[in-house]
C-alpha positions, 0 to 999 in steps of 0.5 A: 318729082318736078316737071323739069326733072321729069323732062330731063329723065325723059330726055335721058331715056329717049336718048338711050332709046335712039341708040337701042331702038328695041328697048322698052320703057320697062327695060329702061326703068329696070336698068335705071333702078339697078344703077340707082341713077334715074327715077322716072314718074308718071309724067316722065313716062307720058313724055317718053311714050308721047315721043315714041308714039308720035315720032313720025308726026314730030319729025314732020313738024321738026322738018318743016322748020329746019332751014338748010338742015336735014333731020338725019344730020342733027346731033342725037342730043338735039334730035332727042330734045326736039322730038320730046318737046314737039311731042309734048306740045302736040299731046298736052294742052296744060303746059304753056308752050313757052315753058316747053321751049324753055325747058328744051333750051335748058336741056340743050345747055346742059347736054349739048352746046350753046349753039345747039340750045339757040338752034332748038330755041329757033326751031321750037319758036317757029313751030309754036308761032305757026301753031298759034297763028290760026287762033289769031284774028285775021289781019285787017286789010292794009295791015303790014304782014309780019317779017319772016324770021331768020333761020337758026344757024344750026346745031354745033355738028357742023363744027365737030361737036355733038356728031350724030 
Protein backbone atom coordinates (compact mmCIF):
# COMPACT_ATOMS: atom_id res chain seq x y z
CA UNK A 1 0.00 0.00 0.00
CA UNK A 2 1.35 3.43 -0.90
CA UNK A 3 1.67 5.98 1.86
CA UNK A 4 -0.93 8.25 0.27
CA UNK A 5 -3.42 5.36 0.36
CA UNK A 6 -2.44 4.61 3.95
CA UNK A 7 -3.02 8.26 4.89
CA UNK A 8 -6.45 8.19 3.26
CA UNK A 9 -7.38 4.99 5.08
CA UNK A 10 -6.12 6.43 8.38
CA UNK A 11 -8.23 9.52 7.72
CA UNK A 12 -11.34 7.40 7.13
CA UNK A 13 -10.72 5.36 10.29
CA UNK A 14 -10.03 8.48 12.36
CA UNK A 15 -13.07 10.27 10.93
CA UNK A 16 -15.19 7.31 12.06
CA UNK A 17 -13.59 7.49 15.51
CA UNK A 18 -14.66 11.15 15.84
CA UNK A 19 -18.26 9.93 15.79
CA UNK A 20 -17.62 6.75 17.81
CA UNK A 21 -14.92 7.66 20.36
CA UNK A 22 -14.98 4.29 22.11
CA UNK A 23 -14.23 2.27 18.97
CA UNK A 24 -10.77 0.70 18.88
CA UNK A 25 -8.35 0.12 16.04
CA UNK A 26 -9.16 -3.60 16.10
CA UNK A 27 -12.91 -2.95 15.89
CA UNK A 28 -12.43 -0.52 13.01
CA UNK A 29 -10.28 -2.92 11.03
CA UNK A 30 -12.71 -5.77 11.74
CA UNK A 31 -15.62 -3.69 10.42
CA UNK A 32 -13.59 -2.68 7.39
CA UNK A 33 -12.66 -6.31 6.68
CA UNK A 34 -16.31 -7.39 6.94
CA UNK A 35 -17.36 -4.77 4.43
CA UNK A 36 -14.30 -5.45 2.25
CA UNK A 37 -13.96 -1.72 1.69
CA UNK A 38 -10.77 -0.65 3.45
CA UNK A 39 -7.55 -2.35 4.29
CA UNK A 40 -4.98 -0.74 6.50
CA UNK A 41 -1.31 -1.52 6.85
CA UNK A 42 1.28 -0.82 9.54
CA UNK A 43 1.72 2.79 8.42
CA UNK A 44 -2.06 3.32 8.52
CA UNK A 45 -2.15 2.04 12.07
CA UNK A 46 0.84 4.17 13.06
CA UNK A 47 -0.87 7.34 11.78
CA UNK A 48 -4.20 6.45 13.35
CA UNK A 49 -2.66 5.67 16.74
CA UNK A 50 -0.44 8.77 16.63
CA UNK A 51 -3.54 10.92 16.11
CA UNK A 52 -5.42 9.17 18.92
CA UNK A 53 -2.53 9.31 21.40
CA UNK A 54 -1.45 12.89 20.64
CA UNK A 55 -4.89 14.47 20.20
CA UNK A 56 -4.35 17.03 22.97
CA UNK A 57 -0.90 18.02 21.74
CA UNK A 58 -2.11 18.17 18.13
CA UNK A 59 -5.14 20.24 19.12
CA UNK A 60 -2.88 22.66 21.00
CA UNK A 61 -0.69 23.10 17.94
CA UNK A 62 -3.68 23.51 15.63
CA UNK A 63 -5.22 26.14 17.94
CA UNK A 64 -2.02 28.20 17.74
CA UNK A 65 -2.55 28.69 14.00
CA UNK A 66 -6.30 29.17 13.83
CA UNK A 67 -7.06 32.80 13.10
CA UNK A 68 -10.57 33.85 14.11
CA UNK A 69 -11.64 30.20 14.45
CA UNK A 70 -12.25 27.84 17.34
CA UNK A 71 -11.27 24.20 17.03
CA UNK A 72 -14.76 23.14 18.12
CA UNK A 73 -16.30 24.93 15.11
CA UNK A 74 -14.18 23.21 12.47
CA UNK A 75 -15.93 20.69 10.22
CA UNK A 76 -15.10 17.12 11.28
CA UNK A 77 -13.36 16.43 7.98
CA UNK A 78 -11.04 19.40 8.46
CA UNK A 79 -10.42 18.48 12.09
CA UNK A 80 -9.58 14.87 11.24
CA UNK A 81 -7.20 15.86 8.44
CA UNK A 82 -5.45 18.46 10.60
CA UNK A 83 -5.11 16.11 13.59
CA UNK A 84 -3.68 13.30 11.47
CA UNK A 85 -1.26 15.62 9.70
CA UNK A 86 -0.02 17.37 12.83
CA UNK A 87 0.32 14.02 14.62
CA UNK A 88 2.37 12.70 11.72
CA UNK A 89 4.57 15.80 11.72
CA UNK A 90 5.11 15.50 15.47
CA UNK A 91 5.82 11.77 15.47
CA UNK A 92 7.81 11.08 12.30
CA UNK A 93 11.04 12.52 11.03
CA UNK A 94 11.44 10.42 7.87
CA UNK A 95 8.73 12.20 5.85
CA UNK A 96 9.33 15.71 4.51
CA UNK A 97 6.83 18.15 6.04
CA UNK A 98 5.82 19.39 2.60
CA UNK A 99 4.74 15.88 1.63
CA UNK A 100 2.52 15.63 4.71
CA UNK A 101 0.96 19.03 3.95
CA UNK A 102 0.41 18.16 0.29
CA UNK A 103 -1.24 14.85 1.17
CA UNK A 104 -3.51 16.69 3.64
CA UNK A 105 -4.55 19.16 0.96
CA UNK A 106 -5.30 16.32 -1.46
CA UNK A 107 -7.47 14.60 1.17
CA UNK A 108 -9.34 17.86 1.70
CA UNK A 109 -9.89 18.26 -2.03
CA UNK A 110 -11.39 14.77 -2.12
CA UNK A 111 -13.42 14.76 1.12
CA UNK A 112 -14.09 18.44 1.80
CA UNK A 113 -14.12 21.63 -0.27
CA UNK A 114 -11.49 23.68 -2.09
CA UNK A 115 -11.87 26.34 0.61
CA UNK A 116 -11.18 23.70 3.28
CA UNK A 117 -8.11 22.56 1.33
CA UNK A 118 -6.80 26.12 1.27
CA UNK A 119 -7.50 26.53 5.00
CA UNK A 120 -5.68 23.28 5.83
CA UNK A 121 -2.75 24.36 3.67
CA UNK A 122 -2.53 27.66 5.56
CA UNK A 123 -2.70 26.10 9.02
CA UNK A 124 -0.17 23.37 8.23
CA UNK A 125 2.11 25.80 6.39
CA UNK A 126 2.19 28.07 9.45
CA UNK A 127 2.84 25.10 11.74
CA UNK A 128 5.65 23.78 9.54
CA UNK A 129 7.32 27.20 9.18
CA UNK A 130 7.19 27.75 12.95
CA UNK A 131 8.81 24.36 13.60
CA UNK A 132 11.60 25.12 11.12
CA UNK A 133 12.46 28.53 12.59
CA UNK A 134 14.63 27.31 15.51
CA UNK A 135 16.87 25.45 13.05
CA UNK A 136 17.53 28.62 11.05
CA UNK A 137 20.57 30.75 11.91
CA UNK A 138 19.84 33.95 13.83
CA UNK A 139 19.13 36.95 11.64
CA UNK A 140 22.00 39.38 11.37
CA UNK A 141 21.62 42.81 12.88
CA UNK A 142 19.67 45.16 10.67
CA UNK A 143 18.14 42.33 8.65
CA UNK A 144 14.51 42.81 7.81
CA UNK A 145 12.09 40.57 9.70
CA UNK A 146 9.82 38.40 7.54
CA UNK A 147 6.34 39.78 6.98
CA UNK A 148 3.46 38.21 8.88
CA UNK A 149 1.48 35.87 6.64
CA UNK A 150 -2.22 36.42 6.15
CA UNK A 151 -4.57 34.17 8.06
CA UNK A 152 -6.31 31.47 6.06
CA UNK A 153 -9.89 32.36 5.20
CA UNK A 154 -11.36 29.49 7.17
CA UNK A 155 -13.12 26.29 6.30
CA UNK A 156 -16.30 26.16 4.30
CA UNK A 157 -18.44 25.62 7.42
CA UNK A 158 -19.28 29.30 7.44
CA UNK A 159 -21.11 28.76 4.14
CA UNK A 160 -23.06 25.73 5.30
CA UNK A 161 -20.80 23.09 3.75
CA UNK A 162 -19.16 20.45 5.92
CA UNK A 163 -21.06 21.38 9.07
CA UNK A 164 -19.50 20.00 12.25
